[in-house]
TORVEXBA-355738 format. One record per residue (C-alpha): x, y, z; residue in three letters; residue number from 1. Coordinates in steps of 0.05 Angstrom, whole numbers, always signed. Layout:
<banus>
@u: X, v: Y, w: Z, code: ALA, pos: NUM
...
</banus>
This chain:
<banus>
@u: -639, v: +340, w: -701, code: MET, pos: 1
@u: -581, v: +303, w: -733, code: LYS, pos: 2
@u: -588, v: +277, w: -803, code: LYS, pos: 3
@u: -576, v: +203, w: -818, code: GLN, pos: 4
@u: -513, v: +219, w: -859, code: ASN, pos: 5
@u: -484, v: +252, w: -797, code: ASP, pos: 6
@u: -475, v: +182, w: -769, code: PHE, pos: 7
@u: -442, v: +118, w: -792, code: LEU, pos: 8
@u: -459, v: +46, w: -781, code: THR, pos: 9
@u: -410, v: +4, w: -742, code: ARG, pos: 10
@u: -384, v: -27, w: -807, code: GLU, pos: 11
@u: -375, v: +41, w: -839, code: GLU, pos: 12
@u: -339, v: +68, w: -777, code: ALA, pos: 13
@u: -292, v: +9, w: -775, code: LEU, pos: 14
@u: -276, v: +15, w: -849, code: ALA, pos: 15
@u: -262, v: +89, w: -842, code: THR, pos: 16
@u: -218, v: +82, w: -780, code: LEU, pos: 17
@u: -184, v: +18, w: -802, code: GLY, pos: 18
@u: -188, v: -10, w: -731, code: VAL, pos: 19
@u: -218, v: -70, w: -696, code: LYS, pos: 20
@u: -285, v: -71, w: -661, code: VAL, pos: 21
@u: -253, v: -68, w: -592, code: ALA, pos: 22
@u: -216, v: -5, w: -610, code: THR, pos: 23
@u: -280, v: +29, w: -635, code: LEU, pos: 24
@u: -314, v: +11, w: -570, code: TYR, pos: 25
@u: -256, v: +38, w: -529, code: SER, pos: 26
@u: -263, v: +105, w: -565, code: TYR, pos: 27
@u: -337, v: +105, w: -547, code: VAL, pos: 28
@u: -326, v: +85, w: -475, code: SER, pos: 29
@u: -279, v: +145, w: -466, code: ARG, pos: 30
@u: -329, v: +192, w: -497, code: GLY, pos: 31
@u: -282, v: +206, w: -556, code: LEU, pos: 32
@u: -331, v: +182, w: -609, code: ILE, pos: 33
@u: -405, v: +195, w: -598, code: ARG, pos: 34
@u: -455, v: +140, w: -610, code: SER, pos: 35
@u: -530, v: +137, w: -610, code: VAL, pos: 36
@u: -575, v: +75, w: -604, code: PRO, pos: 37
@u: -620, v: +54, w: -662, code: VAL, pos: 38
@u: -691, v: +50, w: -636, code: ALA, pos: 39
@u: -718, v: -20, w: -630, code: GLY, pos: 40
@u: -651, v: -54, w: -641, code: THR, pos: 41
@u: -586, v: -67, w: -604, code: LYS, pos: 42
@u: -546, v: -29, w: -657, code: ARG, pos: 43
@u: -512, v: +39, w: -650, code: HIS, pos: 44
@u: -493, v: +93, w: -700, code: LEU, pos: 45
@u: -428, v: +133, w: -694, code: TYR, pos: 46
@u: -418, v: +207, w: -705, code: ALA, pos: 47
@u: -383, v: +215, w: -772, code: SER, pos: 48
@u: -349, v: +279, w: -750, code: GLU, pos: 49
@u: -314, v: +243, w: -693, code: ASP, pos: 50
@u: -296, v: +183, w: -735, code: VAL, pos: 51
@u: -266, v: +226, w: -790, code: ASP, pos: 52
@u: -225, v: +264, w: -738, code: ARG, pos: 53
@u: -194, v: +200, w: -711, code: PHE, pos: 54
@u: -183, v: +172, w: -781, code: ALA, pos: 55
@u: -143, v: +235, w: -799, code: ALA, pos: 56
@u: -102, v: +230, w: -736, code: ARG, pos: 57
@u: -82, v: +159, w: -752, code: GLY, pos: 58
@u: -52, v: +177, w: -819, code: ARG, pos: 59
@u: +21, v: +196, w: -827, code: GLY, pos: 60
@u: +51, v: +141, w: -784, code: ARG, pos: 61
@u: +123, v: +124, w: -796, code: LEU, pos: 62
@u: +135, v: +69, w: -847, code: PRO, pos: 63
@u: +141, v: +0, w: -816, code: ARG, pos: 64
@u: +212, v: -6, w: -843, code: SER, pos: 65
@u: +231, v: +54, w: -801, code: VAL, pos: 66
@u: +195, v: +35, w: -736, code: THR, pos: 67
@u: +217, v: -38, w: -739, code: ALA, pos: 68
@u: +290, v: -17, w: -740, code: GLY, pos: 69
@u: +287, v: +33, w: -683, code: THR, pos: 70
@u: +238, v: +6, w: -631, code: SER, pos: 71
@u: +250, v: -39, w: -571, code: MET, pos: 72
@u: +317, v: -9, w: -553, code: ARG, pos: 73
@u: +330, v: +17, w: -483, code: TRP, pos: 74
@u: +321, v: +92, w: -478, code: GLY, pos: 75
@u: +287, v: +99, w: -546, code: GLU, pos: 76
@u: +211, v: +107, w: -556, code: PRO, pos: 77
@u: +172, v: +43, w: -564, code: VAL, pos: 78
@u: +102, v: +70, w: -566, code: VAL, pos: 79
@u: +75, v: +140, w: -562, code: ALA, pos: 80
@u: +36, v: +154, w: -499, code: SER, pos: 81
@u: -2, v: +214, w: -471, code: SER, pos: 82
@u: -12, v: +185, w: -402, code: ILE, pos: 83
@u: +52, v: +197, w: -362, code: THR, pos: 84
@u: +115, v: +237, w: -372, code: HIS, pos: 85
@u: +174, v: +226, w: -325, code: VAL, pos: 86
@u: +226, v: +278, w: -307, code: ASP, pos: 87
@u: +273, v: +290, w: -248, code: GLU, pos: 88
@u: +214, v: +312, w: -205, code: ARG, pos: 89
@u: +176, v: +248, w: -216, code: GLY, pos: 90
@u: +117, v: +228, w: -259, code: PRO, pos: 91
@u: +68, v: +277, w: -291, code: VAL, pos: 92
@u: -1, v: +247, w: -304, code: TYR, pos: 93
@u: -23, v: +278, w: -369, code: ARG, pos: 94
@u: -15, v: +351, w: -350, code: ASN, pos: 95
@u: -14, v: +344, w: -274, code: ARG, pos: 96
@u: +46, v: +327, w: -231, code: ARG, pos: 97
@u: +34, v: +265, w: -188, code: ALA, pos: 98
@u: +68, v: +293, w: -126, code: LEU, pos: 99
@u: +26, v: +356, w: -130, code: ASP, pos: 100
@u: -38, v: +315, w: -135, code: LEU, pos: 101
@u: -18, v: +275, w: -74, code: ALA, pos: 102
@u: +1, v: +336, w: -33, code: GLN, pos: 103
@u: -64, v: +370, w: -51, code: ALA, pos: 104
@u: -103, v: +311, w: -24, code: GLY, pos: 105
@u: -140, v: +293, w: -88, code: HIS, pos: 106
@u: -176, v: +227, w: -82, code: ALA, pos: 107
@u: -143, v: +167, w: -114, code: PHE, pos: 108
@u: -210, v: +151, w: -147, code: GLU, pos: 109
@u: -209, v: +218, w: -184, code: VAL, pos: 110
@u: -137, v: +205, w: -208, code: VAL, pos: 111
@u: -157, v: +136, w: -233, code: VAL, pos: 112
@u: -213, v: +167, w: -276, code: HIS, pos: 113
@u: -166, v: +221, w: -300, code: PHE, pos: 114
@u: -112, v: +171, w: -322, code: LEU, pos: 115
@u: -161, v: +129, w: -361, code: ILE, pos: 116
@u: -205, v: +182, w: -393, code: THR, pos: 117
@u: -162, v: +244, w: -393, code: GLY, pos: 118
@u: -220, v: +282, w: -361, code: VAL, pos: 119
@u: -212, v: +312, w: -291, code: TRP, pos: 120
@u: -277, v: +306, w: -251, code: GLN, pos: 121
@u: -278, v: +315, w: -176, code: ASP, pos: 122
@u: -346, v: +281, w: -175, code: THR, pos: 123
@u: -311, v: +215, w: -191, code: GLN, pos: 124
@u: -287, v: +209, w: -119, code: ALA, pos: 125
@u: -352, v: +174, w: -98, code: ASP, pos: 126
@u: -354, v: +106, w: -131, code: TRP, pos: 127
@u: -416, v: +62, w: -123, code: PRO, pos: 128
@u: -410, v: -5, w: -88, code: LEU, pos: 129
@u: -384, v: -59, w: -135, code: SER, pos: 130
@u: -389, v: -130, w: -109, code: ASP, pos: 131
@u: -344, v: -184, w: -137, code: VAL, pos: 132
@u: -380, v: -237, w: -179, code: PRO, pos: 133
@u: -403, v: -299, w: -143, code: ALA, pos: 134
@u: -351, v: -344, w: -175, code: ASP, pos: 135
@u: -295, v: -297, w: -156, code: THR, pos: 136
@u: -323, v: -292, w: -85, code: ALA, pos: 137
@u: -321, v: -368, w: -82, code: ALA, pos: 138
@u: -248, v: -367, w: -104, code: LEU, pos: 139
@u: -231, v: -317, w: -50, code: LEU, pos: 140
@u: -268, v: -357, w: +3, code: ALA, pos: 141
@u: -229, v: -420, w: -17, code: SER, pos: 142
@u: -163, v: -385, w: -1, code: HIS, pos: 143
@u: -183, v: -357, w: +67, code: ALA, pos: 144
@u: -126, v: -363, w: +118, code: ARG, pos: 145
@u: -82, v: -398, w: +67, code: SER, pos: 146
@u: -45, v: -340, w: +34, code: ILE, pos: 147
@u: +24, v: -320, w: +59, code: SER, pos: 148
@u: +47, v: -248, w: +52, code: PRO, pos: 149
@u: +96, v: -271, w: -1, code: ASP, pos: 150
@u: +39, v: -295, w: -45, code: ASP, pos: 151
@u: -7, v: -234, w: -44, code: ILE, pos: 152
@u: +15, v: -214, w: -114, code: GLY, pos: 153
@u: +0, v: -282, w: -142, code: ASN, pos: 154
@u: -68, v: -281, w: -109, code: LEU, pos: 155
@u: -84, v: -214, w: -141, code: LEU, pos: 156
@u: -65, v: -242, w: -209, code: ALA, pos: 157
@u: -112, v: -300, w: -198, code: MET, pos: 158
@u: -167, v: -253, w: -178, code: VAL, pos: 159
@u: -157, v: -211, w: -241, code: ALA, pos: 160
@u: -163, v: -273, w: -284, code: LEU, pos: 161
@u: -224, v: -296, w: -247, code: SER, pos: 162
@u: -258, v: -228, w: -258, code: LEU, pos: 163
@u: -250, v: -237, w: -333, code: GLY, pos: 164
@u: -282, v: -306, w: -335, code: MET, pos: 165
@u: -353, v: -326, w: -355, code: ARG, pos: 166
@u: -355, v: -277, w: -412, code: GLY, pos: 167
@u: -339, v: -215, w: -370, code: ARG, pos: 168
@u: -277, v: -199, w: -411, code: ASN, pos: 169
@u: -318, v: -202, w: -474, code: ARG, pos: 170
@u: -372, v: -157, w: -445, code: ILE, pos: 171
@u: -320, v: -107, w: -422, code: GLU, pos: 172
@u: -292, v: -100, w: -492, code: MET, pos: 173
@u: -358, v: -104, w: -531, code: ALA, pos: 174
@u: -399, v: -57, w: -488, code: ASP, pos: 175
@u: -347, v: -4, w: -473, code: GLY, pos: 176
@u: -349, v: -21, w: -399, code: ALA, pos: 177
@u: -274, v: -11, w: -386, code: THR, pos: 178
@u: -282, v: +43, w: -333, code: VAL, pos: 179
@u: -332, v: +0, w: -295, code: GLN, pos: 180
@u: -288, v: -61, w: -300, code: MET, pos: 181
@u: -229, v: -20, w: -275, code: THR, pos: 182
@u: -269, v: -2, w: -213, code: ARG, pos: 183
@u: -288, v: -75, w: -203, code: THR, pos: 184
@u: -215, v: -97, w: -206, code: ILE, pos: 185
@u: -193, v: -42, w: -158, code: LEU, pos: 186
@u: -249, v: -59, w: -109, code: HIS, pos: 187
@u: -231, v: -133, w: -110, code: ALA, pos: 188
@u: -157, v: -118, w: -99, code: PHE, pos: 189
@u: -172, v: -71, w: -41, code: THR, pos: 190
@u: -214, v: -124, w: -5, code: GLY, pos: 191
@u: -157, v: -173, w: -15, code: CYS, pos: 192
@u: -114, v: -134, w: +34, code: LEU, pos: 193
@u: -154, v: -174, w: +84, code: GLY, pos: 194
@u: -112, v: -234, w: +66, code: PHE, pos: 195
@u: -49, v: -204, w: +96, code: VAL, pos: 196
@u: -87, v: -186, w: +160, code: SER, pos: 197
@u: -96, v: -232, w: +220, code: GLN, pos: 198
@u: -166, v: -245, w: +194, code: ASN, pos: 199
@u: -136, v: -276, w: +131, code: GLY, pos: 200
@u: -196, v: -267, w: +86, code: ARG, pos: 201
@u: -230, v: -220, w: +37, code: TYR, pos: 202
@u: -261, v: -157, w: +69, code: VAL, pos: 203
@u: -320, v: -125, w: +34, code: ALA, pos: 204
@u: -327, v: -51, w: +26, code: ARG, pos: 205
@u: -373, v: -8, w: +69, code: LYS, pos: 206
@u: -420, v: +43, w: +37, code: PRO, pos: 207
@u: -385, v: +109, w: +19, code: ALA, pos: 208
@u: -317, v: +82, w: +40, code: GLU, pos: 209
@u: -258, v: +107, w: -1, code: SER, pos: 210
@u: -206, v: +59, w: -27, code: ILE, pos: 211
@u: -154, v: +87, w: +22, code: ALA, pos: 212
@u: -201, v: +77, w: +81, code: GLU, pos: 213
@u: -220, v: +8, w: +58, code: TRP, pos: 214
@u: -148, v: -14, w: +48, code: ALA, pos: 215
@u: -130, v: +6, w: +119, code: LEU, pos: 216
@u: -190, v: -28, w: +150, code: ARG, pos: 217
@u: -182, v: -91, w: +108, code: ALA, pos: 218
@u: -109, v: -98, w: +130, code: SER, pos: 219
@u: -129, v: -89, w: +203, code: GLY, pos: 220
@u: -92, v: -22, w: +211, code: ALA, pos: 221
@u: -120, v: +38, w: +249, code: PRO, pos: 222
@u: -165, v: +82, w: +206, code: VAL, pos: 223
@u: -155, v: +156, w: +223, code: THR, pos: 224
@u: -157, v: +219, w: +180, code: PRO, pos: 225
@u: -81, v: +222, w: +179, code: SER, pos: 226
@u: -71, v: +149, w: +160, code: THR, pos: 227
@u: -125, v: +153, w: +106, code: VAL, pos: 228
@u: -91, v: +215, w: +77, code: GLN, pos: 229
@u: -24, v: +179, w: +77, code: ALA, pos: 230
@u: -50, v: +118, w: +41, code: VAL, pos: 231
@u: -88, v: +160, w: -10, code: ASN, pos: 232
@u: -25, v: +201, w: -24, code: SER, pos: 233
@u: +16, v: +138, w: -33, code: ALA, pos: 234
@u: -35, v: +108, w: -81, code: LEU, pos: 235
@u: -34, v: +172, w: -123, code: VAL, pos: 236
@u: +42, v: +174, w: -125, code: ILE, pos: 237
@u: +46, v: +101, w: -146, code: LEU, pos: 238
@u: -9, v: +101, w: -198, code: ALA, pos: 239
@u: +35, v: +103, w: -260, code: ASP, pos: 240
@u: +107, v: +108, w: -282, code: HIS, pos: 241
@u: +107, v: +109, w: -358, code: GLU, pos: 242
@u: +130, v: +44, w: -391, code: LEU, pos: 243
@u: +154, v: +5, w: -331, code: ALA, pos: 244
@u: +163, v: -69, w: -348, code: PRO, pos: 245
@u: +96, v: -90, w: -320, code: ALA, pos: 246
@u: +61, v: -33, w: -356, code: THR, pos: 247
@u: +93, v: -54, w: -421, code: PHE, pos: 248
@u: +69, v: -125, w: -409, code: ALA, pos: 249
@u: -2, v: -98, w: -402, code: ALA, pos: 250
@u: +5, v: -59, w: -467, code: ARG, pos: 251
@u: +31, v: -120, w: -504, code: VAL, pos: 252
@u: -29, v: -160, w: -482, code: ALA, pos: 253
@u: -76, v: -102, w: -500, code: ALA, pos: 254
@u: -45, v: -96, w: -569, code: SER, pos: 255
@u: -71, v: -166, w: -586, code: ILE, pos: 256
@u: -140, v: -151, w: -559, code: ASP, pos: 257
@u: -135, v: -187, w: -492, code: ALA, pos: 258
@u: -189, v: -168, w: -443, code: GLY, pos: 259
@u: -174, v: -117, w: -389, code: LEU, pos: 260
@u: -171, v: -170, w: -334, code: CYS, pos: 261
@u: -121, v: -212, w: -373, code: ASN, pos: 262
@u: -79, v: -150, w: -386, code: CYS, pos: 263
@u: -77, v: -133, w: -312, code: VAL, pos: 264
@u: -60, v: -206, w: -294, code: ALA, pos: 265
@u: -2, v: -203, w: -345, code: ALA, pos: 266
@u: +22, v: -138, w: -313, code: ALA, pos: 267
@u: +20, v: -167, w: -242, code: ILE, pos: 268
@u: +58, v: -229, w: -265, code: SER, pos: 269
@u: +112, v: -183, w: -292, code: ALA, pos: 270
@u: +110, v: -136, w: -232, code: HIS, pos: 271
@u: +123, v: -191, w: -180, code: VAL, pos: 272
@u: +189, v: -209, w: -214, code: GLY, pos: 273
@u: +252, v: -214, w: -174, code: TYR, pos: 274
@u: +277, v: -145, w: -194, code: SER, pos: 275
@u: +213, v: -104, w: -183, code: THR, pos: 276
@u: +153, v: -121, w: -139, code: GLY, pos: 277
@u: +187, v: -179, w: -103, code: ALA, pos: 278
@u: +238, v: -129, w: -76, code: VAL, pos: 279
@u: +188, v: -107, w: -23, code: THR, pos: 280
@u: +188, v: -177, w: +6, code: ASP, pos: 281
@u: +264, v: -177, w: +11, code: ARG, pos: 282
@u: +263, v: -108, w: +43, code: VAL, pos: 283
@u: +214, v: -133, w: +95, code: GLU, pos: 284
@u: +246, v: -200, w: +109, code: THR, pos: 285
@u: +320, v: -183, w: +101, code: GLN, pos: 286
@u: +335, v: -109, w: +106, code: LEU, pos: 287
@u: +283, v: -88, w: +158, code: PHE, pos: 288
@u: +272, v: -155, w: +192, code: ASP, pos: 289
@u: +285, v: -129, w: +263, code: ASP, pos: 290
@u: +218, v: -108, w: +293, code: PRO, pos: 291
@u: +255, v: -56, w: +335, code: ARG, pos: 292
@u: +277, v: -20, w: +272, code: GLY, pos: 293
@u: +351, v: -35, w: +279, code: ASN, pos: 294
@u: +390, v: -45, w: +214, code: VAL, pos: 295
@u: +453, v: -86, w: +227, code: SER, pos: 296
@u: +521, v: -66, w: +200, code: ASN, pos: 297
@u: +520, v: -130, w: +158, code: ALA, pos: 298
@u: +455, v: -108, w: +125, code: ARG, pos: 299
@u: +483, v: -38, w: +113, code: LEU, pos: 300
@u: +544, v: -69, w: +80, code: GLU, pos: 301
@u: +499, v: -112, w: +36, code: LEU, pos: 302
@u: +463, v: -49, w: +13, code: VAL, pos: 303
@u: +529, v: -16, w: -4, code: ARG, pos: 304
@u: +551, v: -74, w: -47, code: THR, pos: 305
@u: +484, v: -98, w: -77, code: ARG, pos: 306
@u: +434, v: -45, w: -59, code: GLY, pos: 307
@u: +413, v: -28, w: -129, code: ALA, pos: 308
@u: +403, v: -99, w: -153, code: SER, pos: 309
@u: +377, v: -131, w: -89, code: LEU, pos: 310
@u: +335, v: -77, w: -55, code: TYR, pos: 311
@u: +321, v: -25, w: -109, code: GLY, pos: 312
@u: +365, v: +32, w: -87, code: PHE, pos: 313
@u: +390, v: +85, w: -137, code: ASN, pos: 314
@u: +335, v: +84, w: -190, code: HIS, pos: 315
@u: +370, v: +97, w: -257, code: PRO, pos: 316
@u: +318, v: +148, w: -278, code: LEU, pos: 317
@u: +332, v: +191, w: -216, code: TYR, pos: 318
@u: +407, v: +202, w: -206, code: PRO, pos: 319
@u: +393, v: +253, w: -151, code: ALA, pos: 320
@u: +343, v: +208, w: -115, code: GLY, pos: 321
@u: +273, v: +183, w: -129, code: ASP, pos: 322
@u: +225, v: +238, w: -110, code: PRO, pos: 323
@u: +168, v: +188, w: -103, code: ARG, pos: 324
@u: +206, v: +149, w: -51, code: ALA, pos: 325
@u: +225, v: +213, w: -15, code: GLU, pos: 326
@u: +152, v: +234, w: -11, code: ALA, pos: 327
@u: +131, v: +166, w: +15, code: ILE, pos: 328
@u: +186, v: +166, w: +67, code: LEU, pos: 329
@u: +162, v: +234, w: +89, code: SER, pos: 330
@u: +93, v: +205, w: +99, code: LEU, pos: 331
@u: +124, v: +149, w: +140, code: ALA, pos: 332
@u: +160, v: +199, w: +183, code: GLY, pos: 333
@u: +97, v: +238, w: +198, code: ARG, pos: 334
@u: +54, v: +176, w: +212, code: CYS, pos: 335
@u: +108, v: +139, w: +251, code: GLY, pos: 336
@u: +136, v: +198, w: +290, code: ASP, pos: 337
@u: +119, v: +166, w: +356, code: SER, pos: 338
@u: +144, v: +97, w: +336, code: ASP, pos: 339
@u: +218, v: +86, w: +356, code: PRO, pos: 340
@u: +225, v: +29, w: +306, code: ALA, pos: 341
@u: +203, v: +72, w: +247, code: VAL, pos: 342
@u: +249, v: +129, w: +269, code: ARG, pos: 343
@u: +309, v: +81, w: +272, code: LYS, pos: 344
@u: +293, v: +54, w: +203, code: THR, pos: 345
@u: +288, v: +124, w: +173, code: LEU, pos: 346
@u: +353, v: +144, w: +207, code: LYS, pos: 347
@u: +389, v: +84, w: +177, code: ALA, pos: 348
@u: +364, v: +103, w: +108, code: LEU, pos: 349
@u: +387, v: +175, w: +117, code: GLU, pos: 350
@u: +455, v: +149, w: +138, code: ARG, pos: 351
@u: +460, v: +108, w: +75, code: LEU, pos: 352
@u: +441, v: +168, w: +33, code: ARG, pos: 353
@u: +491, v: +216, w: +65, code: ILE, pos: 354
@u: +550, v: +170, w: +75, code: ASP, pos: 355
@u: +544, v: +125, w: +14, code: ASP, pos: 356
@u: +500, v: +160, w: -36, code: GLY, pos: 357
@u: +449, v: +104, w: -33, code: MET, pos: 358
@u: +381, v: +134, w: -50, code: THR, pos: 359
@u: +320, v: +91, w: -34, code: PRO, pos: 360
@u: +271, v: +67, w: -86, code: GLY, pos: 361
@u: +197, v: +53, w: -79, code: LEU, pos: 362
@u: +204, v: -16, w: -48, code: ALA, pos: 363
@u: +250, v: +11, w: +6, code: VAL, pos: 364
@u: +203, v: +69, w: +21, code: ALA, pos: 365
@u: +138, v: +30, w: +21, code: LEU, pos: 366
@u: +158, v: -17, w: +77, code: VAL, pos: 367
@u: +171, v: +37, w: +129, code: PRO, pos: 368
@u: +106, v: +71, w: +109, code: LEU, pos: 369
@u: +63, v: +9, w: +119, code: THR, pos: 370
@u: +98, v: -4, w: +185, code: ARG, pos: 371
@u: +85, v: +68, w: +207, code: ALA, pos: 372
@u: +12, v: +58, w: +189, code: LEU, pos: 373
@u: +7, v: -7, w: +229, code: GLY, pos: 374
@u: -5, v: -49, w: +166, code: MET, pos: 375
@u: +19, v: -121, w: +166, code: PRO, pos: 376
@u: +73, v: -153, w: +124, code: ARG, pos: 377
@u: +53, v: -160, w: +51, code: GLY, pos: 378
@u: +16, v: -94, w: +52, code: SER, pos: 379
@u: +71, v: -57, w: +14, code: ALA, pos: 380
@u: +67, v: -105, w: -44, code: THR, pos: 381
@u: -9, v: -103, w: -44, code: ALA, pos: 382
@u: -12, v: -26, w: -43, code: LEU, pos: 383
@u: +38, v: -21, w: -99, code: TRP, pos: 384
@u: -3, v: -68, w: -144, code: ILE, pos: 385
@u: -69, v: -35, w: -123, code: LEU, pos: 386
@u: -43, v: +34, w: -142, code: ALA, pos: 387
@u: -7, v: +14, w: -206, code: ARG, pos: 388
@u: -69, v: -22, w: -232, code: THR, pos: 389
@u: -97, v: +47, w: -246, code: ALA, pos: 390
@u: -39, v: +61, w: -294, code: GLY, pos: 391
@u: -42, v: -8, w: -325, code: TRP, pos: 392
@u: -116, v: +1, w: -342, code: CYS, pos: 393
@u: -102, v: +70, w: -371, code: ALA, pos: 394
@u: -47, v: +42, w: -415, code: HIS, pos: 395
@u: -92, v: -15, w: -438, code: VAL, pos: 396
@u: -144, v: +35, w: -462, code: VAL, pos: 397
@u: -92, v: +77, w: -497, code: GLU, pos: 398
@u: -60, v: +17, w: -531, code: GLN, pos: 399
@u: -128, v: -6, w: -557, code: ARG, pos: 400
@u: -138, v: +63, w: -586, code: MET, pos: 401
@u: -71, v: +61, w: -622, code: GLN, pos: 402
@u: -94, v: -3, w: -656, code: ALA, pos: 403
@u: -28, v: -36, w: -673, code: PHE, pos: 404
@u: +5, v: -99, w: -648, code: MET, pos: 405
@u: +67, v: -93, w: -605, code: LEU, pos: 406
@u: +109, v: -146, w: -638, code: ARG, pos: 407
@u: +184, v: -134, w: -634, code: PRO, pos: 408
@u: +232, v: -168, w: -683, code: ARG, pos: 409
@u: +291, v: -208, w: -661, code: ALA, pos: 410
@u: +359, v: -195, w: -690, code: LYS, pos: 411
@u: +384, v: -264, w: -705, code: TYR, pos: 412
@u: +457, v: -277, w: -685, code: VAL, pos: 413
@u: +487, v: -340, w: -712, code: SER, pos: 414
@u: +517, v: -386, w: -661, code: ALA, pos: 415
@u: +591, v: -396, w: -664, code: ALA, pos: 416
@u: +610, v: -461, w: -700, code: PRO, pos: 417
@u: +633, v: -517, w: -655, code: ASN, pos: 418
@u: +708, v: -521, w: -648, code: ALA, pos: 419
@u: +740, v: -581, w: -681, code: GLY, pos: 420
</banus>
């Protein structure tokens, strides 16, 4: 039996670690610091061995004078992260390559748990049913048949904010319920794929239904073993990509102790910007607007002149081509092999790659995939946000553990004096 001095009170643990209450609870929720309840009270005690280990790890940081002068510059480290490493073969989630996980058919749910906790557990594939709260359900019902495909990202941001209302953000932080809240957010977002379907409303999950199955059914697309496998693979590939702009937005919010739902809403608001998530809308409505799959010469010329800025070709991190996009286009080719429109689209992209060196990015790849799966317009944006929410939540947890504010300094440049 453990002795009393093997454990610390909350106040003692906070003083030893030098962190805020939310950070301590995030350690506990990930199983990194053990806690035990005090009989007859609502209090907990914390294992002194675990607390001391984290306190020692936090020492030896660079002086603020050093970090302040070197952070926030493109290409240089801003924050240390153990979640995702990116190389020429794509992202590596902790110690596992994303493309390998997708090819092996590992469930998206397992990858979500792995990203957040760092623990690989195949048993995490079966998530219990998680209904949206009544007030969020009322919000969703009020928008039935009123959401255009262009607004699916904004809807998901509203849903995230709604899930954090009525004290749920506070409970998530205080009770170490981050993993459960992540599942609630992902469930709510999956059901929202119903808004881009002909039904135009939220679709609830069926018992034992995976997120990939549910996403297809909610969107009104055919649900078959091959389509489920394709969606699951795409979700795994898209789950995280290091410090993308939206991910950094989530970390900034987390660094000032915003609740998980608010952090996700901040990330979505950044993701749907003109240069990132909104690109999928332009790909659907401008580049691949012909339902027969034809890509006009005028569109091809536009790609040649503005492909990187307008449609997301030639990702700067992948000079030889984005392996994530290549994998997703391969999924589209397999699922849409019998669809002439999909074949024409893929042939046009191959022509651009060979003749002009234009390598497609995620937005360009996701649209042919959703069309090959029979998913409606807006599904590419929704799937991207659904998948990336896993990474955002993992980064929120990690930022809380690091327990410092992401607050860049501006280098003031004096305005030129007025002439005359």
